[in-house]
N, C-alpha and C positions, 0 to 999 in steps of 0.2 A: 504494499500500500504505500503510495506516495503522497506528499503534502503538495499543495498548490504553489508553495514557494520553492520546491525542489528544482534543481537545475536539470533540464532536459539531458538525457544521456549524450546526445550528439554534440552538446555544447562543452563537454568535458573531454579532455585528452589525457589519458593515463597510459603511460608506457614504461616498461622496465627491462633492462638488459643486464645480465651478469656474465662475468668472465673471470677465469683464474688469472692470477698475476704471479709472474716469477720474478720478484724483486723483493728486497728488504723493506720492512715497514718504513724505515728512514727514507729509502728511494721513493716509496709510494707517497709519502707525505710531502716530500720535496716537490714532487710533480703536482700534487693536488694544490699546494699553496702557490706554485708558479701559475697554475691555471687561473687562480683568482686574480692575479696582477697582470698576466699575459695571456688572456684568453684567445688572442689572435692566432697563436700556434696551434690551437686545439679546435676552435670552432670558426665558422665564418663570421667575422665581425671586424669592425674598424672604430677608429676615434674613441679609444678606450681611456676612460679616466677613473682612477680608484683613489679613494680617501679612507684612511684608517680612522677608526673611532673606538670608543669604549662605552658600553651600555652602563646604566647607573649601578649595576651589580659588578662592574669591572670586566665583564665579558667582551673580548675584543671582537671587532666586526670590521668589514670593509663595505663601504657604499661604492658601488660600481655603476658607471654609465657607459653605455657602448651603442654603437649603431649596428643594426643587423638588417638582413634583407638586401635585395639587389639595389644597386644605385638608383634604379628607376622607381623604387618604392621603399625607401629607407624608413626604418623605424627605430627610435631611441628606446633603449631598454634600460630601466633603473632597477638595481638589485641591492639587497642587503645580504651579505654573505657572512655566515658564521661557521666555525668548525670546532670540533672537539676530538682531539686525537684519542682520548681515553675511551670514547664510545665508538670511534671510527666513522664519524658522520661530518660531512660538509653540506651545508644548507644554503641554497641560493634562492632567496624569496623576493618576488617582484615588489617594487614600491611605486606607488602613484601611477599605476598603469590604467589608463582609461578603458582599455579593451578587456583586460583579464586579471584574475587573481591566479598566481602561479607559484609553484615551488618545485625545485629540482634538487634531489638528494644524490650524494655520492656516498654509499656505504662501503666501508672496508671491514671485512670480517673473516674469521677463520671458519671454514666448513670442512670437517672431516680432515683436518690437518693441512689444508691448503688455504692460502690467501685468495679471497674472491672480492672483486669490486662490483657493486651494483649501481647502476645509474637509474633513477626513477624520475620521470617527468610527469608532474600532475598540474595540468592547466585547466582553468575554468573560465570560459569566455562569458562576458556579460551579454544581456539580451540584445543590446543595439548593434552588436558586431554581426555582420552578414554571415550566415552559415557557411557560404563558400570559403570565406576567410579561414574559418575553423577547420574545414575540411582540407584546405590547402596546407595548413600547418601540420595537420595530422599526417598528410601524405609526405610532406617534407621530413618529418621526424621519423616516419616508418622507413623512409629511404636513407636518411643520413645517420640515424642514431648509432647503428652498428660501426659506421666509419668513425664517429666521434669517440666511441669507447675504444676502437682499435687504435686510433692515433694516440689517445691518452696513455693506454697500456704500453704502446711502443715507447713513448718517452720514459715510462717507468722501467721498462726492461733496459733501455739504454743507460739510464741513471743508475740502474742496479747492477750493470755489467752483464746482462743476460744476452 
């Protein structure tokens, strides 16, 4: 049973990809932190600005702005990024986005004795956004997500000497 305020399923994009990583935890975290400040190496973006900050409780974060999409239809993306090495999570949360509420997680965990990284995209588009735009984003992520994971893990393996 759904409520009238529930988001229609087609307006939400939820994708997850996991892959084994052959690198030390130090190498994994070095790359994940580099991805925060230098995302151009990992994903299609440009004009990146990153500013360090601390929450009231002392938790560090990075507020990042970057341009994504083709030059013919650029979009500025604002995110607040937090990380916790003890729990193995990096969180990229959208800020002030008129089109969507979104969060991307990178989870690093041990599964049966091997390190695994999982990328989760959870995007919820607002009602005024044309469904075609949501569908186009879903298609792009379905096409590119494995490439993004592969590129990131490739840097981890290079950093870790694999």
